[in-house]
Steps between C-alpha positions, in 0.01 A plus 500: 500500500604134491556313826674163475453266795727201541386228735753364747266224610355174371139389532416181693158347442387189689172344390325230699273328248424191710437477873472877538313446825806330650722811474539708812786742424773565243820684597810622317843451654847645445402807294820698437554839657785585261429547131587748229289730284750419223483142372836331571669326209547179700453342839780661699396489863322308770307732734505461874199723578144374461144609561441209728291400797419767756263549793255654250544212252620206706465255209627725221338742257142389414399470138192701406183306422361663183235253397366155570816305570744747338780660699743773382833633619759730341854368552812720498755383246731237657833433325733262684830317471443123502220482763380164632179390669618428852327456833236749611485798465665401166678836455569648253250304286158661452202278575136503603334307781157342466318429828194279500209499738587150617839622627731406211767737370685488164813702409504556120825631345462756221715429196566643155525211256335636188618245240585200716245222546442402860656150541233232553249790518575508872532868582579468870776242444666718235452834677648373827817386322437124514526437125812450290452843337481805723243782504566869444399679822557851363189719484503732198320832476210539256417127508171337592534188714178303489428197719192280488476304824282215620516319833321166470730370774854601421555819301486489117630790289480611137744780426580748227694824472476755219608856441258736669319714242632854519255790488568727206273799555558862406303787648470861389341735752344794322311802627188337645541168320723192470599286203627152587639244258518136604619289208240555229240651734472881523289653775422870511315641802414828665639556847279801580164620387555625145366818346567660161752534357600140561581313180734201514597339170706181464683457168686189399841521331543300176502200468287471813125538507214427735347154473198634307729660238469855629812714534337753731272492804340809652417495871271791584235325712237732355665811641336804352521869578409568864429128553640303794580134453577260780814286495478235230726267301530313173709197402645458150712220354801528270524265201833354617756512780751782434862399446787624713603854405189568289291815552145376467250737662461878531287685755354836390331727750292795374682488169854472635730196496584431866634143501642237264509145634811302403554132573784475751 
C-alpha cells in the first residue's frame, strides 16, 4: 500500500541568534481558515476568515519554542489578490509578532520573494511596502520560510525561503514485520516476537544493488526451529536513488514474493 500525503501548509522558522534573552513571546497573526487540499493554479481569492485573536489566544497563535531561540509554526497556504500591508491587524497579510521583555513589539510581514534581492538589505522597509518594488505576500504550500532575527535595539532580519523537502517514504506492512524505504535507506523490522518460520529476504532488481555490492539480504534474526526472537531491525543501503517508474527492490517472505517496490 502506498499513501501519498500532500502538505497544504508552509513551515515558518524564526531563529533568534542574538539577544535571545530579550525575547518574551512570538505570535502568528492572520492564519487563513479557508484553504484547499488541491493546489490552486493561481491566486484567485482573498479570504475573509482568519484564525485570529481570541479569549484563549488574545495576542494570536503562539509559535512553538523547539530549541534555544528557535520557534516554529505551520502556516496554511495563503493565496491573495493584490494584498497590501495596511494598518493593524494588517489583514489579509500573514505576519508574526515579536514581543520583548522590555515591552517592545515588532510586526514582521511574511513574504515570498525567492529570487529578488531585498532592496538596501532592509527587510522591514521592503516587506512593509515602503520600497519602489513590492513584496509578494502570498504564502505557498510546501515552502520553508526561515527568519534569523536579532534585536540589538531595533529589529534586524535575515530572510530566506526555499521549497520544503518532501518526504518520499514507502512502507510495506507484512505479517509480523515492516519494510520501509526512505530514499536509499531500507529498514526491515519485526513488529511482533518472531518464531520460525520467519525468513525475510530482500532482493534488488537490476541495475540496483546494495551499497556493499550484494543483490540479496536475508533477515532472519537468528530464528531457528522452536526459537523465539524479540523484535529487531536492520538497516541496509541501496547503491543509488531509484528513478521514477523503476522497480528496484523485492520482498520475499518464507520463499514467496510478497512485494515489489517501484519508484513512484
